C-alpha positions, 0 to 999 in steps of 0.5 A: 730202350727202357723196359715198360712197367706194369703193375701186373703182367699176365702170361696166358690169355685163355679163359683164366688169363683174360678173366683175370685181366678184366677183373683186375681192370676194375681196380685201376691198375695197369696190366700186361696180357701176354698171349701167343695165339689170337683168340679167333685162331682155330689153332688156339689151345684154350679156345678150341672145340670144347665146351665147359660148364660153369658152376653157379659159384663161377657165374656169381664170380663172373657177375661180381667182376662184371664179366658175366654180361659178355658171356651170358648170351652164349651159355645154356643153363643146366638145371638138372644133373643126372649121375649113373653107373653104366650096368648098375642101378645106382644113380643120383640127381641134382636139381636147381630147384632143390637149392633155390637156384635158376641154374646149377650152371651154364655151359659155354663153348670156348671158341665163342667165349674167346671172341667175347673176352677179346671184345672186352679186352680191347676196350677195357681200361688199363689193359695192354694186350701183347698178342700174338706174343710169347715170353722168352725169358723171366727174371724175378728181382726183389722189387720187380719181375723182368720179362723178355718177349719174343719180339725182343721187347722188355717188360717189367711188372710188380707181380707176374701171374702165370696163366699159361696153361698145363705146359706153363713156360713160367713154371718151367722157367722158375723151376717150380716143381709140379706133381703129375699123375697120368690117368692112362685115359684120353677124352674124346670131345665132340658135339652131338645131336640127340632125338630129344633135346637135353632141355637143361639136363646134364649127364655124368655116366660112369662106364668101364673105360672112364666117365662119359659126360653130356652137357646141354648147349644152345640149339638143342645140341649136347657136348660130349666128353668121353674118357676112354683108355688111351689106347682106344681113344684115337681109333674111337674118334676115327670111327665112321660117324654111324659106328661112333654113334652106335658105340656112343649109344651103347655106352650112354643109353637112351636117356635122350633118345637116339643120338643122331649126329656127331660133329668132328671128334677131338682127342685130348690126353688126360694128365693131372698136374698139381703144384703144391706151392704155386707162389714164387718171388713176385709170381703166382701160378693160376689155373691150369698152370697150377692145377690141370685136372681130370674132366670128371665133374667139370671142376677145371675152370671152376677151380681156376675161377675161385683162384681168380676171385680170391687173388683179385680180392687179395690184391684189392685189399693190398692196395687199400692197405698201402701194401705191395701186391707182389710182396711175399706176404701178400702172395702168401695171404692169397695162398693160404686162402686157396690151398685147402680148396685146391688140394680138396678138389684135386683129390676129389676129381682124381679119386672119382676118376680112379674109383669109377674107372675100375671094374673090381667088384668090391669097388663096383658094389661100393660106388653103386651103394654110395650113388644109391644112398646119395639118391635117397639122402639129401645130407649125403648128396650135399658134398656132391652138390657143393663141389658141383655148384662151386660153393663152400657151403649150402 
């Protein structure tokens, strides 16, 4: 039986893979989307209990690609961001009004996002969904990429996009080198309820063990991302609710009043992965397959969304010029547009994670001076704002 051919095959149907497939479907291309786990499964690693913050830039990109209307009803806007260092005076604030925006970003639960994207994929033109199905073999050739699925079927594609996460099968199969850095931390994730509703306020608080973020969610709830030393994470997450809430109250403070309730806690190890050259023969790595970041400043999916935006534009330009979207020249054009942003974002998140998880007195004094100056000077705050908003300039 001959292999079925697609213009583009995407491995991984999480946020990055699903959004890319939907964006490409508007270019009248045939797209194969290969995903191992149905999005409505509680075991789906990409659509689990976490919530993520979509930057204002990501929201604009999702609007450009026609995806935002499916996600908007599930989102809670961020109108203010408060950054502080526990036990010290340094702090900074960002507000949507400062930048003439309706919101600095939007918070969405990944489980709901998965179902919404699945519904769109089911009706999008040109997309064939192979799910539940995994990739068992990949062999790039000069004119195509040969793929073998877990049920034995064979596919070919002009371009292969690996959006299959931090433990990317495609990256390993093609022996694309990746640098890893273990932060020695784990993130404790939970949904919490506070006496005072967040009302659009997001908080990034730096504690001795690592950064603690609270993101506003619908129904007056907040999503907690608490980075702590790995040796403490499991024990912290396993505490009875009362003891966990007391520990969280001590670390976060009283900006939202008493922290009254917590949902189930989940623990994720924090290990950075970066691919310095995420382009191979007729293949490009995208999202966490190319860069898995520390959650500080919420840059993970937002960096991936900028990758998606540029990749779709590069493919569209190649088609308009009569070029092959999977050719080496086209993929290099894509990477030339993305490498500086990727390198800068990886460096920034890693540096912040290490700077604000260190109790060395000169570093403590220095970071509090920085936060204090940022709180008083718009020019010094602009780099943080640019990164948070997901825009190249303000």
